Each structure stands twice: as C-alpha cells, then as structure tokens.
N, C-alpha and C positions, 0 to 999 in steps of 0.2 A: 731656710729662707731662700728667695730667688737669687740667681746669679746677678752680679752687679750689672751685666749687660742688659738686663730686663728693666732697669730703672731709668727714669728721666728726671728724677728729683733726688739729689744727693742727700738731702736731709731725711727723706723717707728711707733711703738705703741705710743711713747711719742709725735711724730709729729701729729698723728691723734688725740690724746687726746687734745693737745693744740688747734688745728683747731676747734674741736668740742666745746671746752669751749669758744673760742672766739665768736662762733656763738650763743651760748645759754646764756652766762653770760657777760653782757656788761662791767663789771669792771675787768674781768679776764685779766691778763698780765703776762709777765715773772717775773716782780717784785713781783706781788701778789703771784705767785707760790713759789718764793724764800722765801718770808716772812712766808708762810704757812709751808714750809719745814724747816724753821729755818736755811736757808743758806744765808750767807752774800752777795755773788755776785748776783746782780739783774738779770743778764743775764746767769746764770749758766745753766738753762734748755735749753736755745737757743744754748749754746755751746755744750751741750751733744747731742742734736738733730742733730747738724751739724757735729758731730764727732770730735770736737776740744777738748773735755774733756771726760774722762771715769768716771764711777761711782765706788767709793770705797765701801767697805762693809758698812761703816758708812753712806755714802750717799744713798746707796740702801734703808736702813731702813728709812731714812728721806723722800725719794721719796714715799715709800709705805704709809707713814702717809699722805703725801700731796695728794696722788692719791686716798685716801680712799679705798684701796683694802681690801677685806675680807681675811680670813686666807688662803683659797685655792689660791686665786689670788696672794696673797703676796708670797706664796711659789713658784708659777710658775714664778713670776717676778724675784725673786732672781736667779733662775736657768736660766731664759732667758737672764738676764744680763751677768751672768758668762759664759753661752754658747757662747755669742757673743764676750766676752772679753778674753776668754781663749786662751793661746798661743799654747797649744799642742792638738793633735787629741784625746789623751786619756782623757784629762780634758773635752773637748767638748762633747765626747761621754757620759761621766758620767752625765753631766747636761742635755743633750738631752734625755737620757733614762728616766730621771725623768719627763721631759716635756711630753714625749710620754705617760707616764702612767696617765697623768692628762688631756690630750686633750679631749674635747667633740667632738668625731669624727662625721663628716659627711662623705659621701662616699669617696670624694677625699682625706680627711685627713686619713681615714682608710687605703686607698691604699698606701699612702706615708709611714705610720707607718709600714705596713706589708713589704713594699719594704726595708725599713731600717733594719727590723729584719732579712729579708732574707740574706742580706749581712753581718749583724753583727754576725750571728752565722754560722761558717764555714761549719758545717755538713749539712746545708740545701741543698747546691748544690750537695753534695755527695748522700744524700737521694733521691733527684730528679732523679738522674741517677739509683741508686740502686733499688728503688721501682718499676722501670719499667723493670728491668732485671730478676726479680724473683717474683713469686706469693707468697707474704708473708701472704696473707689472713688476713691482719691486725693483724698479730702476732707481736706486738710491741717489745717484748723481743727478738725475733729472728732478727728482723730488726736492733735493737739497737746493738746486738752483731756482726752483719754483717758489720757494719761501722768500719773503722780503723782510729784512735783508737776508741774503743767502746764508745757509748753514752748511756744514760739512756733510758729505755722504754718510759718514759714520754716525753723526748726530741724527740724521734722518732715519737711518735704520734702527738705531736704538730707540728713537721716539716711537716708531711704529710698533716695535716689540713691546715697549712699555704700555702703549694704548691697548694692545691685544691682551696683555697680562692683566690689566685693570678692567678688562671687558668693556672698554669705551668704544672700541671698534672690533668688528669680527670679519675675518676673511671668509668670503663665500666660496663655493665650489668652483666658480669661474675665475677665481683669483682676485676679484674686485672686493675692496673693503667697504663695509657698511657700518654706520654708527648704530650703537645700541641705545637703549633708553637709560643706561646706567649714568650716574652722576657722582661727582666727588664734592663733598662739603668740606669746609675748612673750619670745623668747630674746635679741634684740639689746638693746643698752644703751638705745636710744631707746624701744623698745617696753616694756621693763621700767620705764622712767621714767614713761611714760604710764600703765602698769598701776598703779603706786604711786599716782598721782593718782586713778585710777579707784577704787581701794580706799578711799582717804581720803574721797572724796566719798560712797561708799556707807556708810561708817561714820557720816558726818554725817546721811545720810538715815535710817539706822537709829535714830539718836538722836532725830530729829524724829518718826519713827513711834512711838517709845516714848511720846511726849508726846501725839500727836494721834490715834492710833488706839485703839479699844477692844481689850481683851485677846484677844477672840475673832477679831480680824483680824490679829494679829501675835503672835509668840512671841520674847521676848528674855530670855535667862537666861545665867548664867555660873557658873563654879566658881573660887574662889581656892584655890590649893594649893601646897604645897612639893614640888618634884620634883628629881631628878638629871638630868644631861645624858643619861644612858642612857635614862631614862624619857621625857625630852623627845623623843628620837629615835623611841621606840616610839609615842608619841602622834602624831607626824607621819605615821608609817606607817598608824596607825589612821584618821587624818583622811583620808588619801589613799584608803584602801579605802572609807571611809564615803561620800566624795564620789562614788566610782564607783557605789556602790549607789544613791545619790540620783539620779544621772543615769539609771541603769537603770529606776528606778521612774517617773521623769518621762517617759522615752521610751515607756513603756507606757500613759501616761495619754492617752486619746483624747477626753476631754471638757474640755480646758483652757478656763478662762473668765476667768482673771486672771493677770497677770504678778507674780511674787514675786522678791525678791532673797534668796538664802541666803548669809550671810556666815560665814566661819570665822576666828576670831581666837585666837591663842595668843602672848602676849607677857609679858615679865618686869615684875614690880612691885617688884623689889628688885635690889640688886647681888648678884653671886655670893658664896658663903660665903668663898671664897679671897680675893676682893677685899676683903670686909669685914674679914677677918683682917689683910690688909696695911694697910688704913686704920687699924685699931685699933693695930697695932704702931707705925705712924708717929706716932699721937697720943701713945702712951706714951713714945716716945723724945723 
C-alpha cells in the first residue's frame, strides 16, 4: 500500500492498511487490531473505516501504537485525522498546512501543494497581475511595497517563484514577466478550502478599502432583497454571465496600470420562510 503521506483521508488509509494486513498476515482481524490497540470493542476499526465512529485524541494515540507508526508518520496521522474530522475551515487549514510540510512530494503532489498555497495567500493573485504591469527587474522590495496592503520582500520573491513554478507567469529573455494562459481551478477539497480562505481575506480587504480609500478609487455597494430559490438560481446564472463579460472587457484592456479585486457576494440574511414557520410552530406548541 501507499505510504501514509500520500493519503488525505485517514479512513481510506485504515481501509488499505486492513486489506494489506489481511493479505499478508493470516491471523489479522478487527478483533486482533482492537486487542493490539487496547480497545474493548472488537469491531471498532471496522466502524471507523465505515464512518460510523470518529477517533478521539486518546483513540488516535492507541491507533498510532497499533499501526506501528514512526514519529513522523504518527505526527502526520494525528493531523490527518483532525483534518478529516474538523468542523471549521480554519481548523482544517491548520492541520492541512502541517500535512503539506511533511508530504514526500512527487510531481502531482507538488502541484497540489503549490495550488493550495496560491489560494491560501491572497497576495499571490495580486502579484501575478502586478509583476506583468511593471518591469520590477526582480526588485523584491519595490514589488512588495507596490502591493496594497504592502507585503514583505521575502513574500514577494516567494510569490513570483510560485507563479513561475505553476506556469502562471513566465520570465522572458528581457527579464520581464508575462502571464501565460494557464489557470488553476479549485475543484478538490483542499483547493476549495484554500479558496474559501482567499475569499474571506478579500472580503476583509474590501472592508478596509471602504474605510481607507476615497470613493473615486473604490466602488462598494449592495442590495438587500427578498427572493425565492428559483430567483436565487437565476441570479447565480446572471453573475456567472456577468463575470465572463468582465473577463472579456479586461482582456481587451491594453493599458492596465493598477490591480483591482472584483468581489461577488450573495448570501442570506435570514432563515428560509419554511424554517421560520417551523420555528414559529415549535414556539406555539
């Protein structure tokens, strides 16, 4: 079976471990594993693999002993379990970041890690645009100060290196960077997780811009409205079409001079009417 560092689902790892042991060790069973882990239930491993039970911190340590994991593998397993079982995006990110630092990368794992970092750090998208607008000549201090809010020269250099590695920008013979047609999608769970963090950070930057920039340098507005689910679906389609038109307009702009962030937000400010009715009935009874 694959090394534990290749897994992002601890239940899949345990399932493969069980299957491997059944093939190579004739006396291995769920009961045998429970005895080895000092767990009373003879089918606890089976229930965990099937998603019927979670692992507590105490159970994690017992599993580490029964699995004969070394120190590095044990650390990875702890974070892998908590990554899968965490309830919030913030907690998942913390554990996944540790996992990334421990993964023995092959090419596809390296790409996934880099894609995650691209979305995790908000300034990467800004640097991608900015580094192609001006010839910074690898002056990381100037590049860092040109980002708003400013970042460190180290972050600026690492960002450009990441963009080159992902083939999102390419350094030409004259030293000027140029964007490629490559793109990153956020389809996997990890990338979607990083994308949520990216969007949250951009919302905070939008809030700060509303306070720090004059009206002629930013446009922040909104509509509060009552709509149906059908109307919501129509609005999503309209937003998607509008986003495509924005991209088309920007692509035709040959005199770019500044990097802007364009956010789209559509979120509920109330419970659904059906849910309100249920709550009202509950109160009445």
